[in-house]
Each structure stands twice: as C-alpha cells, then as structure tokens.
C-alpha positions as CSV (number, residue, x, y, z in Angstrom):
1,M,0.3,-0.1,0.2
2,L,1.3,3.1,-1.3
3,G,-0.2,6.0,1.1
4,Y,-1.1,6.1,4.9
5,A,-3.9,9.0,4.8
6,F,-7.5,9.0,4.2
7,M,-7.6,6.6,1.2
8,G,-4.6,4.4,3.3
9,D,-7.1,4.0,5.8
10,A,-10.3,3.0,3.4
11,H,-7.9,0.5,1.6
12,S,-6.4,-0.8,4.8
13,R,-9.7,-1.5,6.3
14,A,-11.2,-3.3,3.2
15,L,-8.3,-5.1,3.1
16,A,-8.3,-6.6,6.3
17,A,-12.2,-7.5,6.1
18,T,-11.6,-9.6,3.3
19,R,-9.5,-11.8,5.4
20,Q,-12.5,-12.5,7.5
21,L,-14.9,-13.0,4.9
22,E,-12.5,-15.0,2.6
23,P,-10.2,-16.6,4.4
24,A,-9.1,-19.0,1.6
25,L,-7.6,-15.8,-0.4
26,E,-4.9,-15.8,2.6
27,V,-4.4,-11.9,2.0
28,E,-1.1,-10.6,3.7
29,L,-0.7,-6.9,4.5
30,V,2.9,-6.8,3.7
31,S,3.9,-3.5,3.6
32,I,2.7,0.2,3.8
33,S,4.8,3.2,2.3
34,G,5.2,6.9,2.9
35,R,7.7,9.6,3.5
36,D,6.7,10.7,7.2
37,E,8.1,8.1,9.2
38,T,5.7,9.2,12.7
39,A,2.5,9.2,10.6
40,R,3.8,6.0,9.0
41,E,4.5,4.0,11.7
42,E,1.4,5.0,13.4
43,A,-0.6,4.1,10.6
44,R,1.3,0.5,10.4
45,S,0.8,-0.5,13.7
46,R,-3.0,0.9,13.4
47,L,-3.7,-0.7,10.4
48,G,-2.2,-4.0,10.6
49,W,0.6,-4.0,8.0
50,V,3.8,-5.9,8.8
51,E,6.0,-3.5,7.4
52,G,6.3,0.2,6.8
53,V,8.9,1.6,4.2
54,A,9.8,5.0,3.0
55,D,9.9,3.9,-0.4
56,W,7.5,2.5,-2.6
57,R,10.5,1.1,-4.7
58,L,11.0,-1.5,-1.8
59,Q,7.4,-2.5,-2.4
60,V,7.9,-3.1,-6.0
61,G,11.4,-5.3,-5.5
62,D,9.8,-7.1,-2.8
63,E,8.5,-10.7,-3.7
64,R,6.2,-11.1,-1.3
65,V,3.9,-8.6,-2.7
66,G,1.5,-9.7,-5.4
67,L,-0.9,-6.9,-5.4
68,F,0.3,-3.2,-5.6
69,V,-2.0,-0.7,-4.0
70,N,-1.5,2.8,-5.0
71,G,-3.3,5.4,-2.3
72,G,-1.2,8.4,-3.3
73,P,-1.6,11.7,-4.6
74,N,-2.3,12.0,-8.4
75,A,1.5,13.0,-9.0
76,A,2.6,9.6,-7.7
77,H,0.3,7.2,-9.6
78,A,1.7,6.9,-13.1
79,E,5.4,6.0,-11.9
80,P,4.6,3.6,-9.0
81,S,1.9,1.7,-10.5
82,V,3.9,1.3,-13.9
83,A,7.0,0.0,-12.1
84,A,5.0,-2.3,-10.2
85,A,3.2,-4.0,-13.3
86,R,6.5,-4.1,-15.0
87,A,7.8,-5.9,-11.9
88,G,4.9,-8.3,-12.6
89,K,2.6,-7.3,-9.7
90,H,-1.2,-6.8,-10.2
91,V,-2.2,-3.0,-9.5
92,L,-5.0,-1.1,-8.0
93,C,-4.6,2.7,-8.4
94,E,-6.9,5.0,-6.9
95,K,-8.6,7.7,-9.3
96,P,-8.0,10.0,-11.4
97,L,-6.0,7.1,-13.0
98,G,-3.9,9.8,-14.3
99,R,-3.5,13.8,-14.0
100,D,-4.9,13.6,-18.1
101,A,-5.6,11.2,-20.5
102,A,-1.9,11.0,-22.1
103,E,-0.6,10.1,-19.1
104,S,-3.6,7.3,-18.2
105,W,-3.1,6.0,-21.4
106,A,0.9,5.3,-21.1
107,M,-0.1,3.5,-17.5
108,L,-2.7,1.5,-19.7
109,Q,-0.3,0.6,-22.4
110,A,2.1,-0.5,-19.5
111,A,-0.1,-2.9,-17.6
112,E,-1.3,-4.3,-20.4
113,A,2.0,-5.0,-21.6
114,A,2.8,-6.6,-18.6
115,G,-0.1,-9.1,-18.1
116,V,-1.3,-8.1,-14.8
117,V,-4.5,-7.5,-13.5
118,H,-5.1,-3.8,-13.0
119,A,-7.8,-1.8,-11.7
120,T,-9.0,1.9,-11.2
121,G,-10.6,2.7,-7.8
122,F,-13.9,3.7,-8.7
123,N,-15.5,2.1,-5.5
124,Y,-18.8,3.4,-6.2
125,R,-19.5,0.5,-9.1
126,F,-19.7,-1.4,-5.6
127,V,-22.7,0.4,-4.2
128,P,-25.2,-2.6,-4.3
129,A,-28.2,-0.1,-5.1
130,V,-25.7,1.0,-8.0
131,R,-25.2,-2.7,-9.3
132,A,-29.0,-3.1,-9.0
133,A,-29.6,-0.1,-11.1
134,R,-27.2,-1.4,-14.1
135,E,-29.1,-4.7,-13.8
136,L,-32.2,-2.7,-14.5
137,V,-31.0,-0.9,-17.4
138,A,-29.5,-3.9,-18.7
139,S,-32.7,-5.8,-18.7
140,G,-34.6,-3.3,-21.1
141,E,-37.0,-2.5,-18.1
142,L,-36.6,1.4,-18.4
143,G,-37.0,1.1,-22.0
144,E,-34.8,3.4,-24.2
145,I,-32.6,5.6,-22.1
146,V,-32.7,9.1,-22.9
147,H,-31.2,11.3,-20.1
148,F,-28.4,10.8,-17.4
149,R,-28.3,13.7,-14.6
150,A,-25.3,13.7,-11.8
151,R,-23.9,16.1,-9.3
152,Y,-21.3,15.6,-6.8
153,L,-21.4,18.7,-4.3
154,Q,-18.9,18.9,-1.4
155,S,-18.0,22.3,0.4
156,W,-14.5,21.7,2.0
157,G,-12.9,23.9,-0.7
158,W,-13.9,27.5,0.8
159,D,-11.1,27.5,3.4
160,A,-9.2,24.6,2.8
161,P,-5.7,24.9,3.8
162,P,-3.0,24.8,0.9
163,S,-2.7,21.3,-0.2
164,W,-1.2,19.6,-3.2
165,R,-5.3,18.9,-4.3
166,F,-5.1,22.9,-5.5
167,D,-1.6,22.5,-7.3
168,K,-2.2,21.6,-11.1
169,E,1.2,20.1,-11.4
170,A,0.5,17.8,-8.5
171,S,-3.4,17.2,-9.3
172,G,-3.9,17.7,-12.9
173,T,-7.1,19.0,-12.2
174,G,-9.6,20.2,-9.4
175,A,-13.2,19.0,-9.0
176,I,-13.3,17.4,-12.3
177,G,-10.8,15.0,-11.1
178,D,-11.3,14.7,-7.6
179,L,-15.2,14.4,-8.0
180,G,-16.8,14.5,-11.6
181,A,-14.7,11.3,-12.3
182,H,-16.7,9.2,-10.3
183,S,-19.9,10.7,-11.8
184,I,-18.5,10.2,-15.5
185,D,-17.3,6.8,-14.6
186,L,-20.9,5.5,-13.2
187,A,-22.3,7.4,-16.4
188,R,-20.2,5.3,-18.6
189,Y,-21.1,2.0,-16.4
190,L,-24.8,2.6,-16.2
191,V,-25.6,4.3,-19.9
192,G,-22.5,4.1,-21.9
193,E,-19.9,5.6,-23.5
194,I,-19.9,9.8,-23.8
195,A,-19.5,11.0,-27.3
196,S,-19.3,14.7,-26.7
197,V,-19.4,17.5,-24.2
198,S,-19.9,21.1,-23.8
199,A,-18.7,22.6,-20.4
200,V,-17.9,25.5,-18.1
201,V,-15.0,25.3,-15.5
202,R,-14.5,27.9,-12.8
203,S,-11.9,28.8,-10.1
204,F,-13.6,31.2,-7.4
205,V,-11.1,31.1,-4.7
206,P,-8.3,33.5,-5.4
207,G,-5.0,32.0,-6.1
208,R,-6.2,28.5,-7.0
209,E,-4.8,26.6,-10.0
210,V,-7.3,23.9,-10.7
211,D,-10.9,24.4,-11.0
212,D,-13.2,24.5,-8.1
213,A,-16.4,23.3,-9.9
214,Y,-18.0,22.6,-13.3
215,V,-20.7,21.8,-15.4
216,A,-21.4,20.2,-18.6
217,T,-23.7,18.7,-20.9
218,V,-22.9,15.4,-22.6
219,E,-24.2,13.5,-25.5
220,F,-24.0,9.6,-25.1
221,E,-23.2,7.2,-28.0
222,C,-26.5,5.7,-27.8
223,G,-28.4,8.5,-28.3
224,A,-29.0,9.7,-24.5
225,I,-28.1,13.1,-23.3
226,G,-26.6,14.4,-20.1
227,T,-25.7,16.7,-17.7
228,L,-22.9,16.7,-14.9
229,E,-21.4,19.0,-12.4
230,A,-19.5,18.8,-9.6
231,S,-18.2,21.6,-6.7
232,R,-15.9,22.0,-3.8
233,L,-17.7,25.2,-2.9
234,A,-21.4,23.9,-2.4
235,T,-21.9,25.4,1.1
236,G,-24.0,23.2,3.0
237,R,-23.1,19.9,1.0
238,I,-20.7,17.5,2.9
239,N,-20.6,14.5,0.2
240,H,-23.4,15.0,-2.0
241,H,-23.2,12.3,-4.9
242,A,-26.5,11.9,-6.9
243,W,-27.6,10.8,-10.1
244,E,-30.9,10.1,-12.3
245,I,-31.7,7.8,-15.5
246,N,-34.7,8.9,-17.6
247,G,-35.7,5.9,-19.8
248,S,-39.1,5.5,-21.8
249,R,-40.9,3.1,-19.6
250,G,-39.1,4.1,-16.5
251,S,-36.3,6.0,-14.1
252,L,-34.0,5.3,-11.7
253,A,-32.5,7.9,-8.6
254,F,-29.9,7.3,-6.2
255,D,-27.9,9.7,-3.6
256,Q,-24.9,8.3,-1.8
257,E,-26.1,10.0,1.4
258,R,-28.9,7.4,1.2
259,M,-26.7,4.6,-0.7
260,N,-29.0,1.6,0.5
261,E,-31.8,3.0,-1.3
262,L,-32.4,3.0,-5.1
263,L,-35.6,5.1,-6.4
264,V,-37.3,3.3,-9.3
265,G,-40.0,5.6,-10.8
266,G,-42.7,5.2,-13.3
267,R,-45.9,7.1,-14.8
268,R,-47.3,7.3,-10.9
269,G,-44.1,8.7,-9.3
270,F,-41.2,7.1,-7.5
271,A,-41.0,4.3,-5.1
272,T,-38.0,3.5,-2.9
273,T,-36.3,0.1,-2.7
274,L,-33.8,-1.2,-0.1
275,E,-30.7,-2.5,-1.7
276,H,-27.8,-4.0,0.9
277,G,-25.8,-6.6,-1.4
278,D,-25.3,-10.3,-0.1
279,W,-23.5,-10.0,2.9
280,W,-26.6,-9.9,5.5
281,P,-29.8,-10.7,5.8
282,P,-32.6,-8.2,4.5
283,G,-32.6,-5.0,5.8
284,H,-29.4,-5.0,7.4
285,I,-27.6,-2.4,5.5
286,V,-23.9,-1.5,4.6
287,G,-22.1,1.2,4.5
288,W,-19.5,3.7,2.5
289,G,-16.4,1.6,4.0
290,D,-18.0,-1.8,2.6
291,T,-17.8,-0.4,-0.7
292,F,-14.0,-0.9,-0.6
293,T,-14.2,-4.2,0.8
294,Y,-16.9,-5.1,-2.2
295,E,-14.3,-4.0,-4.7
296,Y,-11.3,-6.0,-3.2
297,L,-13.4,-9.2,-2.9
298,H,-14.1,-8.8,-6.8
299,L,-10.5,-7.7,-7.3
300,L,-8.9,-10.6,-5.5
301,G,-11.2,-13.1,-7.2
302,A,-10.3,-11.6,-10.7
303,I,-6.7,-12.4,-9.4
304,A,-7.2,-15.7,-8.4
305,G,-8.6,-16.6,-11.6
306,A,-12.3,-16.9,-10.5
307,H,-14.2,-14.5,-12.9
308,E,-13.0,-11.6,-14.8
309,L,-12.4,-7.6,-13.4
310,S,-14.7,-6.2,-16.0
311,P,-17.3,-5.0,-16.4
312,H,-18.1,-4.8,-12.7
313,G,-14.6,-3.6,-11.9
314,A,-13.2,-0.5,-13.0
315,T,-10.0,-1.3,-15.4
316,F,-7.0,0.9,-16.4
317,N,-9.0,1.2,-19.6
318,D,-11.8,2.9,-17.7
319,G,-9.6,5.1,-16.2
320,Y,-8.0,6.1,-19.2
321,R,-11.7,6.7,-20.8
322,C,-12.7,8.9,-17.8
323,A,-9.4,10.8,-18.4
324,E,-10.2,11.4,-21.9
325,V,-13.7,13.1,-20.9
326,C,-12.2,15.0,-18.4
327,D,-9.9,16.5,-20.7
328,A,-12.8,16.9,-23.1
329,I,-14.2,19.1,-20.3
330,V,-10.9,21.0,-20.1
331,R,-10.7,21.7,-23.7
332,S,-14.6,22.4,-24.2
333,A,-14.4,25.3,-21.3
334,A,-11.4,26.8,-23.1
335,S,-12.8,26.7,-26.6
336,R,-16.3,27.6,-25.5
337,A,-17.5,24.9,-28.1
338,K,-18.7,21.7,-27.9
339,E,-15.7,18.8,-27.9
340,E,-15.8,15.4,-29.2
341,V,-14.5,12.5,-27.0
342,S,-12.3,10.2,-28.8
343,Y,-9.9,7.3,-27.6
344,R,-6.5,6.3,-29.1
C-alpha cells in the first residue's frame, strides 16, 4: 500500500475485512509506504501492516508483494503503478488514474504489456444500489435511456489549507478529477460511452491553479443526453453524490448519502427499494467503507482466476476513458465549444 492518509485508511480497512470474509484468499498486509516516518508507523501499527517503508520502490522489488495498491496523490499515480506492473505485480490505483489522458494511456499500455490485473479505484461501482441499477438498465425494463444527470457536491474547498489538490502539476485538475471522475465513470457504467461534451469550468477562490467547479452537458453514443456537475464550494453539502436515469418506460434515482436506497420511477412517481448486497440478511444495510471491501473481494477473485475484473470492476482502460472525458471538459471550457471525445 502506497499512502497512509484518507485512502490508506479506507483501503487498509477493506483489505483486513477480506481476511475475515474470504479466508481462503490468504491476504497478507505486507507493507505500507510513505515519507513521514511518524505518521507511517502510526498507520502501520493501527491498520495491521507487517512493515512500513519510506520508498515504494522497496515494495515493487519485494517478492512477497503480489498486489500493489496506489493510494498516493495524483502525481504519484503513474510512476509507481507502472513500475509495479512491470515488476509483475497486480495493481489497483486510485482515481483519477492519471493527471490527464496521456498519462492514463501510458499507464494502461504498461499494465496491458505486463499482463497483470489492473484496476482503477472507482469504488462506487460496488454500491449494491448501483449494481441493481445497472441490472435494471441492462434488462430493458426502463426502455430507451434518454437522459442521465449527476452531481457531486462538497463544501470544504472555501477555507481549505494549502494542499497538493490545488496545485495543477500535482493534481491535474480540481473538482473535475477529484469528484467529477466518479460521476463520469458511473455514467459510462450505467449508460455507455460519452461521445461529446460542452462545459464551463471555474476557479472562484483566488490563487487556485485548478477548478473549483464545473458543469457540462454530454451526449452519449447511444443517443441519450446528460448533465454533469461537481463543486467543492457547495456550502452545506458534505458528500452529496446523486444521479438519475430517465428511460421511456421508467426512471432510477440515487443519492450517495442514502446509499442503500434506489428509487424506481414510473408514470405514478417513485418508489423506494432497499438494496443491501449479499453479506447480511434483508434490511441489514451496508456503509461507504464497505464499497472498498466489495471492490477488493471482486479484485482478489479476478486475480485468483474466479472471474474477469470487467465489466463490474473498473480497469485501467476505464480510468483512461474517464480521463479522456475529463480532458474534453477542460478543452470545451477553453474553446467555449462542444468537444468530441475520442480514444487512442
């Protein structure tokens, strides 16, 4: 595991849980890496890692390591992940995969050439309600999909202290890659590929090198249209991630802050269904952290050869394709015109 902060906590907790849920996988938490020795050792002890190391290169060269998890800042996604893949390690890298599409494409090519299992950390694919939504769309029950709308709103950006998240070289983008990437991935997962975007991107806080917010209209290859927005300045919103799908015979709606509920709509309005996955008896709900555990159970199963990672798990190809949409949003804001999304 590279990284011991927020994502380090989430991934470590999930990996530990897989040992309880699927002991046959024989997961061992070999090492966690990071530069601050005091913080790293505190995390190592608290999260159950055997060792703590200062340099991720030691992990890449460690024969005990079979899966390299990259939870570091965006600027530290490409080099360690590529090195790990070339060393024969399977890789899970947090989103956004790269700081832009070119970097993401290079990561995908390296992982494919190495023949390892590669995953991008789009954990919201493993919310039970999201999986149920995909099944309903695929079944044709909603009819022709005509519209997808999504918003991801947080408010911490107004008075946030200096951080790599506001540095363009370190992060690539702001709200687009940090929040919007999740909405873009779910749009692709639930509806299909995005063909074009028309966007407005803004930085409101003085001194910011990256965007605080964006809004975009999108066209899907299937003919549906959509709207996407994200902001780190939406006062009052803590972690509001919501989406809606409209079809000719029905609709679906979801709010991450009520993550066990899926709203199913018809001509007489919406009805709420409870979606809790298959861990516990009906009515026993799951939480945000559990999405990482579901993600790892799926990933480890793919590594063990029980199934393919795709389509439910996000590969580096999904991370790359999301990056192309993010880049198109940036281009559209600069050109003030519709931009096509194309893939290498």
